[in-house]
Structures are given as structure tokens and as C-alpha cells.
N, C-alpha and C positions, 0 to 999 in steps of 0.2 A: 411436424405440427407446430404452427406458430403459437406463441404464448400471448395471452391477453394481459395487458398491463393495467393494474388498478392501483391508485395511490390513495391512501387515507391520510388524514391530518395535514392537508394542504389547503390553504385558503388564499385566493388571489395571488398565488405564486409565492406566498410567504410561508416558511416553516412555522408551524404552530407548536409551542411547547405544551406538553401535558402538565397537569398539576404536579408540583414537586413532591417527591417521596419524603416521608418523615425522617428516614435515616439516610443521610447523604451517601453512605457507602453500603447500603443494604444489598442483598443478593439480587434484587430486581429480577425475579425468577422468569427466565425467558421461556421455560417449558410449561408454565402453568396452564392447565386445561387444554393442552394441545398434544396431539399424537405426533411427536417429533421423531423422524427417522435419522436425521443428521443435522448437526449445527456447527457453525463456525463464526468466529469473530474476525474483524479485519480493521486495521488502522495503519498509519504510516507516519513518518517524519517526527522522530523523537529527539533528534540530535540538537545540541546547542550550537550557538554561533557566537564566537567572541567579538565579531564585528557588527552584529545586528541585534540589538537588545530591545526588549519590550518591558515596560514597567511591571507587567503582570507576571513576567518570568525572568527575574533577575539572575545574572550569572553568579552563582555562589562559588565559594572557594573550591568546593568539591567538583562542581560542574566545569569550572575553569580548567581542571586537570583532565577530566574524562570526556568533556564536551558532550554531555548527555543532559537533557532537560529532566532531571531525576524526579522532581516533585510531581508534576502533572502526569508523567508517564507511570510513576509508581501507583498513583491513584487509579489510572485506567487499568493497569494490570491487576490490581487487587480486586476490582469489580468484575473484570473478565473472569478471573479465577473463581470468584463466587458464583458466577453464572454457569460455569462448567461447559462451555462449548467443546466440541470434539477437536477443533483445530483453531489456530490463530494464524492468519495470513498477515504478515507485516510487510507493507508495501513500499519499503525502501527508505533510505536516508535515516538509518539507525546510527550512523556515525557521521562526524563532520568530514573526515576523509579529505579528499581533494588533493592528496599528495601523489607521488609516484612510488608505489610500493615495490620498487625494484631493489636489487642488491645495492647496498650503500657504496658510494665511491670511496668514502673514508672508512676504513675498516678498523680504526682505533676504537677502543671502548666508548669514548666520548662520541665519536662519529656514529657508531651503531645506535647508541641510545638516543641520539638526536635525529636519526634518519626517519624518512617517511614511512618505511615499512614497520618500524618500531611503533611510531605514533598510531598507525592504522591498526596494528594488531592489538595495542593497548585499548583502543576505543571499542573494537569488536569484543574484546574480553569483558569489558564492563557491561556492554549491552547483553551479552550472553548470560552473564550472571543475573541480570535483572529479570530475564524471561525464564530462567531455569526452573523456578517453582512450578510454572505451568505444566512443564513436561512431567513433573512428579505427581500432579494432581488431576490428570486426565485430559489435558489439552496439548495436542501435538503442534509445535511451532514450525510453520513453513515460511522461511524468509524469501523476500523478493528484492532483487537488486535495484537500487536507486542511483541517480547520477552521482551522488556524493560517494558512493561505494566504488564506482567504476571510472569516473572521470578524474582528470588531473586539472587543477586550476592554477594558472601561472600567478594569480594574485595570492595564492596560499603557499605554493611551493616553487622554488627555483629549479627543481628537477624536472618540471614538465617539458616535454619535447616540443610543444607548440604553444602559441599564445591563445588565451581564451580557456574555455572548458571543453576538454576532449577526453573521450574514453581511451584508456591505454591498456595493452595486454597485461602488464604487471598487476594492475588492479583487478582485472578479471581473475587472474591466478590467485590473488590474495583473497578474493571472495570465496573461491573454492576451498582454499586452505582453512578459512575460518568458519564457513557455513556448510561445506560439502557434506559433513556427517549427518546433517538434517535432511538432505535432498537426495534421495528419500531413503531412510532407514526402514526397510519393509518390516522387519521383525519388531522394532520398537514402535512403529506406527500401529501395527495390529495390536500390540500389547496395550497401548494407550487408548486407541480409539475403539477397539473391540471388533473391528472389521478391517479387511485388508485394503491397502492401496494397490490397485491393479493397473496393468498396462502402462507402467512407468518404465522408461528406457533412457539411459544416458546418451543414446545415439539419436534420440528423437529431438533434434535441435535444428534451428534455421541454417540455411546455407547461402550460396552465392546468389540465388534467385532473389533473396532479400537484402543483397548488398552486405552480407555478413560473411567475413572471411577469417574470423578468429574462433577459437573453441568456445562454444556456447553451452557446453556441458554444465549442468547445474545452475545455469543462468536463465535459460528458457527451457521449460519442460512442462510435462502434463501427466495427469494420472486420473484414474477413476476411483470413486468410492460408491459402491452400489450403482444406481442409475444417474449419479451426478458426475459431471466431468469438470475437471479443474485445469485451466491453462494458465501458466505463469510465463510472462515475457520480460526480457531485458529490454527496456525502452531506450537504452543508450549503448548499443554494441559499438565496438571500435570501428570508426570510419562512417557510422550511420546513426549518429546521435539524434535523439528525439523522434524516433520512428518506431512503428510497429512492424514486425515481420509477417506481413499479411499473407504471403504465399504459404509459409509454414503453418500459420494459424488456420488457413482454409483447409489444408490437408489434414491437420490435426482434428478439427471439428467434424469434418466429414467422416473420418475413421471412427470417431467416438459415436457419432449418430448411427453408423452401421452396426456398432456393437450394442446399440440399444439405449444409449444415454438419453435422458429426458430433460435434464437440467444442465445448463452450460454457464459456468462462472469463469471469468477472466480476471487476471490480476496483473497490474503493471504499475510502474511508478508515475510516469507522466500521463496527464489526462489526454483523452481524445478531443475534448472540447474544453477550452479554458473557461473557468467561472469568472465572469466580469462583475465583481462585487462593487458596491458603492454607487453614488450618483453625483457626477457623471461616472459611468462604469469604468472599472479598471480596463486598460487596453493592453494589447500585446499577446501574442499566442505563446503559451508556455508548454505546449505539448504537440501532438500530431497535427494540430491545426496550422502549424507553421508550414506544413507541406499538404496542401489541399487534396492532392491525389491520394496520398497515403492515408490521410484521415478518412476520405470518402470510402476507400476500400475497406478500412477497418470497421466503420459504422455499418456498411452493407453486410458484413459478416455478423455483427451483433444482431441486426434485424433479421437476417436469414435464419438464425438459430434461436431467436428469442433469448439471447445471452445477456448477461449483466456484467458490466465492467467496473471493477473496484480499483481505485488509484489514489495517489497522493500528490506530492510535489508542491501544489499550492497549500499553504499552511492555513487551512480553514476546512470546514465541513459543509457539504452541499449535495443533495440528491437532485439530479437534473437529467434532462433528455439532451444528449449531445446534438449540436447543430452543425451541419455541413457548411464549411466555408465556401465550397464551390457553388452552391445554389441556395443556401439559406434554409434548406429543409430541416425539419425537426424530427429526430429519430423517435420511434415509439419505445426503443430500448432505454434502459437506465444506465447512467454513469453515476456511481456512488463515490464521491470525493471525500476521503477521510484522511487528509494530510494534517490531521489535528491531534497528533500524538504528543505534542509538547514543544515543538520548535517555535521560535518567535513568530507570532501571527503575521501573515501578509497584510490583511486588513488592519490598518493602524487605528489606535484609539482616536476618536474625533472625526473619522472619515465620514462625510455626509452620506446618508442613504444606506447605511449598513443594516442588514437583517441581524437581530440579536445573536443568532447562532453563528454568524460569521466569525465571532471571536469566542467560540466554545471549543474547549478540548473535548474530543469525543471519538467514538468508534461505532461500527455497525456490527450487529449480531444477526446472523442469518439462519433461519430454520427451514429445513426441507420437511414438509409434512407428509404423512402417509397418504393423504387424499390428493397429492400432486401439487398442492399450492406451496408457495415459498413466501415466508414472511421475512422482511428486512426491517429490523428495528434499529433505529439510530439513537444512541444515548450520548449525553454530553453534560458538561458542567461549565459554569460561567468563568471565562478567563479574565473578565474585567474586575472581579472581586478578589479581595485579599485571601479569603478562605475558600474561594471557588464555589461557594454555595452548595446547593443540593444537586445530586445527579438526577437528570430528567430523561424521560422517554420523549425525545424531540419529535420523532416522526416514525410512522409505520407505513411501509409499502407492501402491498400484497400482489404477488405474481400468481395469476391463476392459469393453470395449464389448459 
């Protein structure tokens, strides 16, 4: 059954901010007056960058060590914790990474401490500490790999095997070593969420049909919660960066529909369709649109299943209908871009034609209602102001079954 798409709080293509709440970090009750069956939050891109700074997010002495944009990300986490969603999907780039987390060549103490694997593990540890409270107060954290987790950049590390930014097996292994206990701990999931995550399998991963030849266990995976199906993809597998594993996704969604899934949610780091902010608009494909055939196949799957895709990579927030590069057609499905977890904004201050929310830190909170509808509420606060101002409900999207 195709889903009908209804969007509220949009005027002339511009996101409209609701009146600010009196308390900038109040609970912003996501479940008020609604019969919610399941809820989840989603955001991405909280890592700092020592080479790209923004006046609104200065590199503090602490963040220079851990490379985490601690202040805005902390505020996001506090509010998510108060809202009490069942899950948080974090859509990648939680660390600066970009090294080669292989065994160090220099096995002296100094060599080990300065190695890429030590830097990577230290950054993961800090991020894990920041999200730990959520796991203790009723929100299960589901991590999604981003390019900073799996790629090696020769501009950051001399240990990269190639020039440019390329995924490497050692970083995929480091992901599992630092995140694998969350993907998926069935017992802990049921204890926290109150209902089981079913149909999860570590063997349910892409293969050669999707040009993927490395172990994608706990990098691309899926599971069900009730009649909702969740598909997580690694958008930068070794040898096939910036792609969606469309053959595996097609098989995965078909199997879920056969089991009776009614709601389909996909999560990845890179977008299917780049958000061209500003005037003149920003140019250059940052996601699947760099390969029109791959993008087209991915969007066709979203349309066929009435699925919603949540992503990051671009450091901004925007709800949009993805556009096919191949023919210019606009999808009825939604792409919810929430790469707004604290990393230096891609839209720079003073860029002509920006929508105010282009420089908001924010996240989405999604509620599956008993009547079959899905509400996507996008919350944010102003990254242009010193104190970030008040948290606002920026937009509500209603998906009606």
C-alpha cells in the first residue's frame, strides 16, 4: 500500500518556525495528546573539525582534543533525553576520524599513542560517553556509519593507502570494535524500549551484487520493531564510496513487507539528493546523486514502499523531496536531512538566500501512531546566536497510511 504524503508548516517552499517555547530546553513533549506506538529521534554530524571553523562553534581547548562539537551536541542530547523517544539513530560522522585505524607501524609507546587507531578509539570513546545517559533513561542508541568513520583521507593521515578520501577495511573493523555492542544487543534493546527488535541478523548484509566485497556486518543491517521496519546502510563501503546498496535494500524491504511491515524507515549518512542551499544555490553532488543510476534505483525503492530516508553529511537541516538527476523528477517520498548535530555549518554566515533554518542545530523526532499515521517533528535552535536562542518546533510532516 502506497503512503500518502502530507506536509504541514511549509509555505512557498520555506520552513516556517513555530513560536519559540518559553523554556529553551523544556521537554517539548512529543507525545502530548497522541496515541504513540513507537518513537525515535535522529540526527548526525557532531564531530568537530580543526581545519574548518565557524564563529558560532569555536574550537574550544576540550574539543581540540576530542574533536567533538560538545556544546551544541550536548544541548541536542539533553532535549532528546527529556523527550524520551524509544531510539536515537545517529546518522554518522560522530568522530573526525579520517585516519587508517590499522596496526601502528611504530610499536614504541610514543608511536602507539600517536597512531591513527589510538586517535580513532579516543574519539569514539568521548562520543560514547556523551550518549551513554540516553541508554540509561529509556532511549536505545543505534549508530550509523559515516564517511569520517570508514574513510581515510590523505590530507589527515600519511597512513592512507590512496590519495583522496577512500574507505578502508581497517576503519570498518574499528567501527565494529567501537560500536558493535550496540548493533544489536537484543536483550538490552528489549529492556530499554520495552518491545523486541526482531528479524535482525548479522548475515543480512550487502554483497558483490552491490559492488561490496568487505565485511558489512554491523555496518549495513536491518530489524523490525512491531510493524515498523528499520534499514541502516553504510553509504561508503570499501571500493564503492558514496553509493547505496540498492540490490540488498530491495531484497530487505521486500522481505519486511512480506512479514507485514507497514512503515519503512531508512538511515544512511550521505544524502540521496543534495540540498542546494543559498542563492545562487550550492552546487556539486554530495551523495548518491553523483551516480545518477544508483540514485534513481534508490529513489524508486523509497517510492515503491512509501519509505522515508534520514541522512546527514551536509551540515544543515532540511526536509525535502529527492530529485532524480537522470530526469529531474521529484519523488513523493521524503528525505530528512539532519546533518545538524554540531559540526561546522556548510552554509556559511552571510551566504545570500539562506533559509534561517539552514544554520540551525537540530534533529528530527518521529512518532508512529496507533492510527497508522507517522508524525515527523523537526526541532532546532539558532546557530547564529551566541546563546543559541530558544528551541523551536521548526516543521511537522504527517505521513498518512
